[in-house]
C-alpha positions as CSV (number, residue, x, y, z in Angstrom):
1,X,14.1,40.2,35.8
2,X,15.7,37.4,33.7
3,X,19.0,36.1,35.0
4,X,21.6,33.6,33.6
5,X,24.0,32.1,36.0
6,X,27.4,31.0,34.9
7,X,29.4,28.2,36.6
8,X,31.5,30.8,38.5
9,X,28.4,32.1,40.3
10,X,27.2,28.7,41.4
11,X,30.7,27.6,42.4
12,X,31.0,30.7,44.5
13,X,27.7,30.0,46.2
14,X,28.3,26.2,46.8
15,X,31.9,26.7,48.0
16,X,31.1,29.9,50.0
17,X,33.6,31.8,48.0
18,X,33.5,35.6,47.5
19,X,30.2,36.6,46.0
20,X,28.2,33.7,47.6
21,X,26.0,36.1,49.6
22,X,25.0,37.9,46.4
23,X,24.2,34.6,44.6
24,X,22.2,33.5,47.7
25,X,20.1,36.7,47.6
26,X,19.4,36.3,43.8
27,X,18.4,32.6,44.3
28,X,16.1,33.5,47.1
29,X,14.5,36.2,45.0
30,X,14.2,33.6,42.2
31,X,12.3,31.3,44.6
32,X,10.0,34.2,45.5
33,X,9.2,34.7,41.9
34,X,11.0,38.0,41.4
35,X,13.5,36.6,38.8
36,X,13.4,33.9,36.2
37,X,16.9,32.3,36.5
38,X,18.4,30.0,33.9
39,X,21.7,28.3,33.0
40,X,23.0,26.4,30.1
41,X,23.2,22.6,30.4
42,X,26.8,23.0,29.3
43,X,27.5,25.1,32.4
44,X,25.6,22.5,34.5
45,X,28.0,19.9,33.2
46,X,30.9,22.2,34.0
47,X,29.6,22.6,37.5
48,X,29.3,18.9,37.9
49,X,32.8,18.1,36.8
50,X,34.3,21.0,38.8
51,X,32.6,19.9,42.0
52,X,33.5,16.3,41.3
53,X,37.2,17.2,40.8
54,X,37.5,19.9,43.6
55,X,35.4,18.2,46.2
56,X,33.8,14.7,45.9
57,X,31.5,12.8,43.6
58,X,28.8,13.1,46.3
59,X,29.2,16.9,46.3
60,X,28.9,16.9,42.5
61,X,25.5,15.1,42.7
62,X,24.4,17.3,45.5
63,X,25.1,20.3,43.3
64,X,22.8,18.9,40.6
65,X,20.0,18.4,43.2
66,X,20.6,22.0,44.4
67,X,20.2,23.4,41.0
68,X,16.8,21.7,40.7
69,X,15.6,22.8,44.1
70,X,16.8,26.4,43.6
71,X,14.3,26.9,40.7
72,X,17.0,27.4,38.1
73,X,15.9,26.5,34.6
74,X,18.4,24.4,32.7
75,X,18.4,25.3,29.0
76,X,19.3,22.7,26.5
77,X,22.1,23.0,24.0
78,X,20.2,23.1,20.8
79,X,22.0,23.3,17.4
80,X,21.3,27.0,17.3
81,X,22.7,27.6,20.8
82,X,25.8,25.6,20.0
83,X,26.4,27.6,16.9
84,X,25.8,30.9,18.7
85,X,28.3,30.0,21.4
86,X,30.8,28.8,18.9
87,X,30.5,32.1,17.0
88,X,31.1,34.0,20.2
89,X,34.0,31.8,21.2
90,X,35.5,32.4,17.7
91,X,35.5,36.2,18.3
92,X,36.2,36.6,22.0
93,X,38.9,35.1,24.2
94,X,36.6,33.2,26.6
95,X,36.2,29.6,27.5
96,X,33.8,27.5,25.5
97,X,31.5,27.0,28.5
98,X,31.6,30.7,29.2
99,X,30.5,31.3,25.6
100,X,27.4,29.2,26.3
101,X,26.5,31.3,29.4
102,X,27.1,34.6,27.5
103,X,25.2,33.6,24.4
104,X,22.3,32.3,26.5
105,X,22.1,35.7,28.3
106,X,22.1,37.4,25.0
107,X,19.4,35.1,23.6
108,X,17.1,35.5,26.6
109,X,17.9,39.3,27.0
110,X,19.0,38.4,30.5
111,X,21.5,39.7,32.9
112,X,24.6,37.4,33.3
113,X,25.5,36.7,36.9
114,X,29.3,36.2,37.3
115,X,32.5,37.2,38.9
116,X,34.7,35.8,36.2
117,X,36.9,38.5,34.7
118,X,37.0,36.5,31.5
119,X,33.7,38.3,30.6
120,X,35.2,41.8,30.7
121,X,35.6,42.0,26.9
122,X,31.8,41.6,26.7
123,X,30.9,44.3,29.2
124,X,29.8,46.7,26.5
125,X,27.5,44.1,24.7
126,X,26.1,42.2,27.6
127,X,24.4,43.1,30.8
128,X,26.5,41.7,33.6
129,X,25.8,41.5,37.3
130,X,29.3,41.4,38.8
131,X,29.5,39.5,42.1
132,X,30.9,41.3,45.0
133,X,34.2,40.0,46.3
134,X,33.1,39.9,49.9
């Protein structure tokens, strides 16, 4: 299965917040070759600054190393991807970074992994794996 992780999913995992066990299982399955897991470089940048701000600079750099070790493919922000995310942002009330995760999931025909309620307006047009709250 193809998966796209948003920043919420990785923050939940790294900070052991609700949903972290679900993300851990999906990442283990990725390392076992059962999933191909991706994220947008925009969401990687968001992860970095959130870890930097909420924890420490060292934690932010460790998060980047973790993404590499976890087998997550970081997808570049091509002109086409930027425009797709911008179109989505223009039509749905979600953050710009979330628009990158959602449009990447659409492009790759992947399941978006998140617990962020901001994606609820897209539930009919996007396959979403909602993280469990416990």
